[in-house]
DSSP file (Angstrom, degrees, kcal/mol; ACC not computed):
  #  RESIDUE AA STRUCTURE BP1 BP2  ACC     N-H-->O    O-->H-N    N-H-->O    O-->H-N    TCO  KAPPA ALPHA  PHI   PSI    X-CA   Y-CA   Z-CA
    1    1 A G              0   0    0      0, 0.0    87,-3.4     0, 0.0     2,-0.4   0.000 360.0 360.0 360.0 164.0   87.6 -129.4  173.1
    2    2 A I        -     0   0    0     85,-0.2    28,-2.2    31,-0.2     2,-0.5  -0.998 360.0-140.3-135.3 131.0   90.3 -131.0  170.9
    3    3 A I  E     +A   29   0A   0     -2,-0.4     2,-0.5    26,-0.2    26,-0.2  -0.781  22.1 179.6 -91.5 125.8   89.7 -133.6  168.2
    4    4 A E  E     -A   28   0A   0     24,-1.9    24,-2.5    -2,-0.5     2,-0.2  -0.965  15.2-148.2-129.6 116.7   92.4 -136.3  168.2
    5    5 A Y  E     -A   27   0A   0     -2,-0.5    22,-0.2    22,-0.2    20,-0.0  -0.588  11.9-146.0 -85.8 142.9   92.1 -139.1  165.7
    6    6 A N  S    S-     0   0    0     20,-2.1    -1,-0.1     1,-0.3    21,-0.1   0.895  96.8  -1.0 -68.2 -40.1   93.3 -142.7  166.4
    7    7 A E        -     0   0    0     19,-0.5    -1,-0.3     1,-0.1    19,-0.1  -0.780  64.7-173.6-153.4 100.0   94.3 -143.0  162.7
    8    8 A P  S    S+     0   0    0      0, 0.0    87,-2.5     0, 0.0     2,-0.5   0.632  74.4  56.1 -77.1 -11.7   93.6 -140.0  160.4
    9    9 A V  E     -d   95   0B   0     85,-0.2     2,-0.5     2,-0.0    87,-0.2  -0.981  64.3-169.2-124.6 125.9   94.6 -141.9  157.2
   10   10 A F  E     -d   96   0B   0     85,-3.1    87,-2.8    -2,-0.5     2,-0.7  -0.963   6.0-160.6-115.8 122.2   93.0 -145.2  156.1
   11   11 A D  E     -d   97   0B   0     -2,-0.5    87,-0.2    85,-0.2     3,-0.1  -0.897   4.5-171.6-101.6 113.6   94.7 -147.1  153.3
   12   12 A F  E     -     0   0B   0     85,-3.0     2,-0.3    -2,-0.7    86,-0.2   0.438  27.9-145.1 -87.1   2.2   92.1 -149.6  151.8
   13   13 A G  E     -     0   0B   0     84,-0.4    86,-3.2     2,-0.0     2,-0.4  -0.557  53.2 -18.2  76.4-132.2   94.8 -151.3  149.6
   14   14 A T  E     +d   99   0B   0     -2,-0.3     2,-0.3    84,-0.2    86,-0.2  -0.951  65.1 171.7-117.4 129.1   93.5 -152.5  146.3
   15   15 A V  E     -d  100   0B   0     84,-2.4    86,-3.0    -2,-0.4     2,-0.3  -0.874  35.2-103.5-128.3 165.8   89.9 -153.1  145.4
   16   16 A K  E >   -d  101   0B   0     -2,-0.3     3,-2.3    84,-0.2    86,-0.2  -0.637  50.2 -90.4 -87.5 146.4   88.0 -153.9  142.2
   17   17 A E  T 3  S+     0   0    0     84,-2.9    54,-0.2    -2,-0.3    -1,-0.1  -0.315 115.4  32.6 -56.5 134.8   86.1 -151.1  140.5
   18   18 A G  T 3  S+     0   0    0      1,-0.4    -1,-0.3    -3,-0.1    53,-0.2   0.167  87.7 127.2  99.8 -15.1   82.5 -151.0  141.8
   19   19 A D    <   -     0   0    0     -3,-2.3    51,-2.3    51,-0.1     2,-0.5  -0.443  56.4-133.7 -70.0 148.8   83.5 -152.2  145.3
   20   20 A I  E     - B   0  69A   0     49,-0.2     2,-0.6    50,-0.1    49,-0.2  -0.924  14.4-154.8-105.0 128.7   82.3 -150.1  148.2
   21   21 A V  E     - B   0  68A   0     47,-2.7    47,-2.9    -2,-0.5     2,-0.4  -0.895  11.0-170.2-104.1 121.9   84.9 -149.3  150.9
   22   22 A N  E     + B   0  67A   0     -2,-0.6     2,-0.3    45,-0.2    45,-0.2  -0.930  11.4 164.1-113.9 137.7   83.5 -148.5  154.4
   23   23 A H  E     - B   0  66A   0     43,-2.5    43,-3.5    -2,-0.4     2,-0.6  -0.986  25.5-148.0-150.4 140.2   85.6 -147.2  157.2
   24   24 A A  E     - B   0  65A   0     -2,-0.3     2,-0.6    41,-0.3    41,-0.3  -0.939  11.1-156.2-110.5 119.5   84.9 -145.5  160.5
   25   25 A F  E     - B   0  64A   0     39,-3.2    39,-2.6    -2,-0.6     2,-0.3  -0.823  14.4-157.1 -89.1 120.9   87.5 -143.0  161.8
   26   26 A S  E     - B   0  63A   0     -2,-0.6   -20,-2.1    37,-0.2   -19,-0.5  -0.777  12.9-179.9-101.3 149.5   87.3 -142.7  165.5
   27   27 A F  E     -AB   5  62A   0     35,-2.3    35,-2.3    -2,-0.3     2,-0.4  -0.949  16.9-139.1-140.4 160.2   88.4 -139.7  167.5
   28   28 A K  E     -AB   4  61A   0    -24,-2.5   -24,-1.9    -2,-0.3     2,-1.0  -0.938  18.5-126.1-121.2 143.2   88.6 -138.7  171.0
   29   29 A N  E     +A    3   0A   0     31,-2.6    30,-3.1    -2,-0.4   -26,-0.2  -0.774  31.8 173.3 -85.4 101.5   87.8 -135.3  172.6
   30   30 A T        +     0   0    0    -28,-2.2    -1,-0.1    -2,-1.0   -27,-0.1   0.332  51.4  84.9 -94.5   8.4   91.1 -134.7  174.5
   31   31 A G  S    S-     0   0    0    -29,-0.5    28,-0.2     2,-0.2     4,-0.1  -0.098  86.7-109.9 -94.3-162.8   90.1 -131.1  175.5
   32   32 A T  S    S+     0   0    0     26,-0.1    -1,-0.0     2,-0.1    -3,-0.0   0.502  91.8  64.6-109.4  -8.1   88.0 -129.8  178.4
   33   33 A E  S    S-     0   0    0     24,-0.1    -2,-0.2     1,-0.1   -31,-0.2  -0.820  92.4 -93.7-114.4 156.6   84.9 -128.6  176.5
   34   34 A P        -     0   0    0      0, 0.0     2,-0.5     0, 0.0    23,-0.2  -0.350  37.6-138.0 -63.2 145.2   82.3 -130.6  174.6
   35   35 A V  B     -G   56   0C   0     21,-2.7    21,-3.4   -33,-0.1     2,-0.5  -0.912  16.1-169.5-108.4 135.2   83.0 -130.9  170.8
   36   36 A I        -     0   0    0     -2,-0.5    50,-1.5    19,-0.2     2,-0.5  -0.989  17.4-139.2-123.4 122.8   80.2 -130.6  168.3
   37   37 A L  E     +E   85   0B   0     -2,-0.5    48,-0.3    15,-0.4     3,-0.1  -0.710  21.4 178.8 -82.3 126.1   80.8 -131.5  164.7
   38   38 A S  E     +     0   0B   0     46,-2.1     2,-0.3    -2,-0.5    47,-0.2   0.775  64.0  10.3 -96.6 -33.1   79.0 -128.9  162.5
   39   39 A Q  E     -E   84   0B   0     45,-1.9    45,-3.4     2,-0.0     2,-0.4  -0.989  48.5-173.1-152.7 139.1   80.0 -130.1  159.0
   40   40 A V  E     +E   83   0B   0     -2,-0.3     2,-0.4    43,-0.2    43,-0.2  -0.951  21.4 178.4-133.9 113.4   81.6 -133.2  157.5
   41   41 A A  E     -E   82   0B   0     41,-2.6    41,-3.1    -2,-0.4     2,-0.2  -0.953  18.0-143.8-125.2 133.0   82.3 -132.7  153.7
   42   42 A A  E     -E   81   0B   0     -2,-0.4    39,-0.2    39,-0.2     3,-0.0  -0.539  20.8-125.1 -91.2 159.0   84.0 -135.1  151.3
   43   43 A S  S    S+     0   0    0     37,-1.3     2,-0.3    -2,-0.2    38,-0.1   0.547  93.4  25.7 -79.2  -7.1   86.2 -134.0  148.4
   44   44 A C  S >  S-     0   0    0      3,-0.2     3,-1.9    36,-0.1    -1,-0.1  -0.996  78.2-116.5-157.4 153.2   84.1 -135.9  145.9
   45   45 A G  T 3  S+     0   0    0     -2,-0.3    -1,-0.0     1,-0.3    -2,-0.0   0.672 107.7  71.3 -65.9 -14.9   80.5 -137.1  145.5
   46   46 A C  T 3  S+     0   0    0     22,-0.1    23,-2.5     1,-0.1     2,-0.5   0.616  90.2  71.2 -75.3 -10.1   81.7 -140.7  145.4
   47   47 A T  E <   -C   68   0A   0     -3,-1.9    -5,-0.2    21,-0.2    21,-0.2  -0.926  64.8-169.8-114.3 123.0   82.4 -140.4  149.2
   48   48 A T  E     -C   67   0A   0     19,-3.1    19,-1.6    -2,-0.5     2,-0.3  -0.924   7.2-161.2-116.4 110.5   79.5 -140.3  151.7
   49   49 A P  E     -C   66   0A   0      0, 0.0     2,-0.3     0, 0.0    17,-0.2  -0.651  10.1-176.9 -92.4 150.2   80.3 -139.4  155.3
   50   50 A D  E     +C   65   0A   0     15,-2.7    15,-2.7    -2,-0.3     2,-0.3  -0.942  17.3 176.1-131.6 153.1   78.1 -140.0  158.3
   51   51 A Y  E     -C   64   0A   0     -2,-0.3     2,-0.4    13,-0.2    13,-0.2  -0.969  39.9 -71.5-156.8 167.4   79.2 -138.8  161.8
   52   52 A T        -     0   0    0     11,-1.8   -15,-0.4    -2,-0.3     4,-0.1  -0.500  38.9-173.3 -65.4 119.6   78.4 -138.5  165.4
   53   53 A K        +     0   0    0     -2,-0.4    -1,-0.2   -17,-0.1     3,-0.1   0.686  58.0  82.4 -93.0 -19.1   75.7 -135.7  165.7
   54   54 A T  S    S-     0   0    0      1,-0.1   -17,-0.3   -18,-0.1   -19,-0.1  -0.495  96.7 -85.9 -84.6 155.8   75.6 -135.4  169.5
   55   55 A P        -     0   0    0      0, 0.0     2,-0.7     0, 0.0   -19,-0.2  -0.341  38.3-136.9 -58.0 137.1   78.1 -133.4  171.5
   56   56 A I  B     -G   35   0C   0    -21,-3.4   -21,-2.7    -4,-0.1     3,-0.1  -0.884  22.6-142.8-100.0 112.1   81.2 -135.4  172.3
   57   57 A L    >   -     0   0    0     -2,-0.7     3,-2.5   -23,-0.2   -28,-0.4  -0.287  35.6 -73.2 -72.8 158.0   82.0 -134.7  176.0
   58   58 A P  T 3  S+     0   0    0      0, 0.0   -28,-0.2     0, 0.0    -1,-0.2  -0.251 122.9  15.2 -51.3 132.7   85.6 -134.4  177.2
   59   59 A G  T 3  S+     0   0    0    -30,-3.1     2,-0.2     1,-0.3   -29,-0.1   0.293 105.9 111.4  84.5 -10.7   87.3 -137.8  177.3
   60   60 A Q    <   -     0   0    0     -3,-2.5   -31,-2.6   -31,-0.2    -1,-0.3  -0.473  59.9-128.9 -93.1 167.3   84.6 -139.3  175.1
   61   61 A S  E     -B   28   0A   0    -33,-0.2     2,-0.3    -2,-0.2   -33,-0.2  -0.818  20.1-179.1-117.7 155.8   84.9 -140.6  171.6
   62   62 A G  E     -B   27   0A   0    -35,-2.3   -35,-2.3    -2,-0.3     2,-0.3  -0.795  14.6-139.0-134.3 178.6   83.0 -140.0  168.4
   63   63 A E  E     -B   26   0A   0     -2,-0.3   -11,-1.8   -37,-0.2     2,-0.5  -0.994  11.1-149.9-147.7 158.3   83.3 -141.3  164.9
   64   64 A I  E     -BC  25  51A   0    -39,-2.6   -39,-3.2    -2,-0.3     2,-0.5  -0.977  20.3-156.0-123.8 114.2   83.1 -140.4  161.2
   65   65 A K  E     -BC  24  50A   0    -15,-2.7   -15,-2.7    -2,-0.5     2,-0.5  -0.785   9.9-165.6 -95.3 129.9   82.0 -143.2  159.0
   66   66 A V  E     -BC  23  49A   0    -43,-3.5   -43,-2.5    -2,-0.5     2,-0.5  -0.950   8.1-167.8-119.6 132.7   83.1 -142.9  155.4
   67   67 A S  E     -BC  22  48A   0    -19,-1.6   -19,-3.1    -2,-0.5     2,-0.5  -0.985   7.3-166.9-120.2 123.3   81.7 -144.9  152.4
   68   68 A F  E     -BC  21  47A   0    -47,-2.9   -47,-2.7    -2,-0.5     2,-0.7  -0.946   8.2-155.3-113.1 120.7   83.6 -144.7  149.2
   69   69 A N  E     -B   20   0A   0    -23,-2.5   -49,-0.2    -2,-0.5   -50,-0.1  -0.850   3.6-165.0 -95.6 113.1   82.0 -146.0  146.0
   70   70 A S    >   +     0   0    0    -51,-2.3     3,-2.4    -2,-0.7     2,-0.2   0.448  43.3 128.0 -82.4   1.5   84.7 -147.0  143.6
   71   71 A A  T 3  S+     0   0    0      1,-0.3    -2,-0.1   -53,-0.2   -54,-0.0  -0.393  87.4   3.1 -58.9 125.6   82.6 -147.2  140.5
   72   72 A G  T 3  S+     0   0    0     -2,-0.2    -1,-0.3     1,-0.1    -2,-0.1   0.625 105.8 106.8  73.6  14.4   84.2 -145.1  137.8
   73   73 A Q    <   +     0   0    0     -3,-2.4    27,-0.2    28,-0.1     2,-0.1  -0.379  44.8 165.6-119.3  51.7   87.2 -144.3  140.1
   74   74 A V        +     0   0    0     25,-0.1     2,-0.2   -57,-0.0    27,-0.2  -0.429  43.3  27.4 -74.5 140.6   89.9 -146.5  138.5
   75   75 A G  E    S- F   0 100B   0     25,-3.0    25,-2.6    -2,-0.1     2,-0.4  -0.679 108.6 -14.0 111.5-164.9   93.5 -145.8  139.5
   76   76 A V  E     - F   0  99B   0     -2,-0.2     2,-0.4    23,-0.2    23,-0.2  -0.622  68.6-159.9 -80.2 127.5   95.2 -144.4  142.7
   77   77 A Q  E     + F   0  98B   0     21,-3.6    21,-1.8    -2,-0.4     2,-0.3  -0.850  22.1 174.4-113.8 145.2   92.6 -142.7  144.9
   78   78 A Q  E     - F   0  97B   0     -2,-0.4     2,-0.5    19,-0.2    19,-0.2  -0.809  10.7-178.4-148.4 102.7   93.0 -140.2  147.7
   79   79 A K  E     - F   0  96B   0     17,-3.0    17,-2.7    -2,-0.3     2,-0.5  -0.905   9.8-157.1-111.0 129.3   89.7 -138.8  149.1
   80   80 A I  E     - F   0  95B   0     -2,-0.5   -37,-1.3    15,-0.2     2,-0.5  -0.884   3.3-160.2-109.7 133.4   89.8 -136.2  151.8
   81   81 A V  E     -EF  42  94B   0     13,-3.0    13,-2.2    -2,-0.5     2,-0.5  -0.957  12.1-150.2-111.5 120.9   87.0 -135.6  154.3
   82   82 A T  E     -EF  41  93B   0    -41,-3.1   -41,-2.6    -2,-0.5     2,-0.5  -0.795   7.9-159.0 -96.3 129.4   87.1 -132.2  156.0
   83   83 A V  E     -EF  40  92B   0      9,-3.6     9,-2.5    -2,-0.5     2,-0.4  -0.935   5.2-168.3-113.5 118.7   85.6 -132.0  159.4
   84   84 A T  E     +EF  39  91B   0    -45,-3.4   -46,-2.1    -2,-0.5   -45,-1.9  -0.900  22.6 145.4-107.5 135.9   84.4 -128.7  160.8
   85   85 A S  E     -E   37   0B   0      5,-2.5   -48,-0.2    -2,-0.4   -50,-0.0  -0.887  61.0 -96.7-153.9 179.5   83.6 -128.4  164.5
   86   86 A N  S    S+     0   0    0    -50,-1.5     4,-0.1    -2,-0.3   -49,-0.1   0.222  80.8 119.8 -90.5  13.4   83.7 -126.1  167.5
   87   87 A A  S    S-     0   0    0      2,-0.2   -85,-0.2     3,-0.2     3,-0.2  -0.250  82.6-104.9 -73.7 167.0   87.0 -127.7  168.7
   88   88 A E  S    S+     0   0    0    -87,-3.4     2,-1.4     1,-0.3   -86,-0.2   0.897 126.7  51.0 -58.7 -41.7   90.2 -125.7  169.2
   89   89 A N  S    S+     0   0    0    -88,-0.3    -1,-0.3     1,-0.2    -2,-0.2  -0.698  83.6 178.3 -91.6  80.9   91.4 -127.4  166.0
   90   90 A S        +     0   0    0     -2,-1.4    -5,-2.5    -3,-0.2     2,-0.5   0.740  62.0  43.7 -66.7 -28.3   88.2 -126.4  164.3
   91   91 A V  E     + F   0  84B   0     -7,-0.2     2,-0.3    -3,-0.2    -7,-0.2  -0.968  69.6 160.2-120.0 119.8   89.0 -127.8  160.9
   92   92 A T  E     - F   0  83B   0     -9,-2.5    -9,-3.6    -2,-0.5     2,-0.4  -0.857  22.0-144.8-127.8 163.3   90.5 -131.3  160.7
   93   93 A T  E     - F   0  82B   0     -2,-0.3     2,-0.3   -11,-0.2   -11,-0.2  -0.967   8.2-165.0-131.8 150.3   90.8 -133.9  157.9
   94   94 A V  E     - F   0  81B   0    -13,-2.2   -13,-3.0    -2,-0.4     2,-0.4  -0.894  17.4-151.4-121.9 161.1   90.7 -137.6  157.5
   95   95 A Q  E     -dF   9  80B   0    -87,-2.5   -85,-3.1    -2,-0.3     2,-0.5  -0.994  12.5-163.6-142.2 136.3   91.8 -139.4  154.4
   96   96 A I  E     +dF  10  79B   0    -17,-2.7   -17,-3.0    -2,-0.4     2,-0.3  -0.978  25.9 167.3-115.6 129.9   90.9 -142.6  152.6
   97   97 A K  E     +dF  11  78B   0    -87,-2.8   -85,-3.0    -2,-0.5   -84,-0.4  -0.938  10.8 108.4-142.4 165.5   93.3 -143.9  150.0
   98   98 A G  E     - F   0  77B   0    -21,-1.8   -21,-3.6    -2,-0.3     2,-0.4  -0.976  57.5 -69.0 160.6-166.1   94.2 -146.9  147.9
   99   99 A T  E     -dF  14  76B   0    -86,-3.2   -84,-2.4    -2,-0.3     2,-0.6  -0.966  28.5-154.2-125.1 138.1   94.1 -148.2  144.4
  100  100 A V  E     -dF  15  75B   0    -25,-2.6   -25,-3.0    -2,-0.4     2,-0.3  -0.945  12.4-155.6-110.8 121.5   91.0 -149.2  142.3
  101  101 A E  E     -d   16   0B   0    -86,-3.0   -84,-2.9    -2,-0.6   -28,-0.1  -0.732  24.4-108.8 -93.5 142.0   91.6 -151.8  139.6
  102  102 A S              0   0    0     -2,-0.3    -1,-0.1   -86,-0.2   -84,-0.0  -0.373 360.0 360.0 -66.7 150.5   89.3 -152.0  136.6
  103  103 A K              0   0    0    -87,-0.1    -1,-0.1    -2,-0.0   -87,-0.1   0.487 360.0 360.0 -62.1 360.0   87.0 -155.0  136.5
């Protein structure tokens, strides 16, 4: 299988410190074998990913939901979520970025 993201980078713009930013990255399996996500890890504890746990069949889509808590994260932010799977591109990344203003 092959993971292909619609939009691998999400820019949330500017938020106030303490706001929670939620975003779902959707991807499609453009290969010929089912794709199973084995691990989805964020670059920081402030970012919590959730993801499709079932096999994604060829031509089907899955998603990675990312929740970023901006408390204590003032300034320009760039959080990377690393996705490990059995796809041909076995390690892929999605990114959430933007600016957090102090309250």
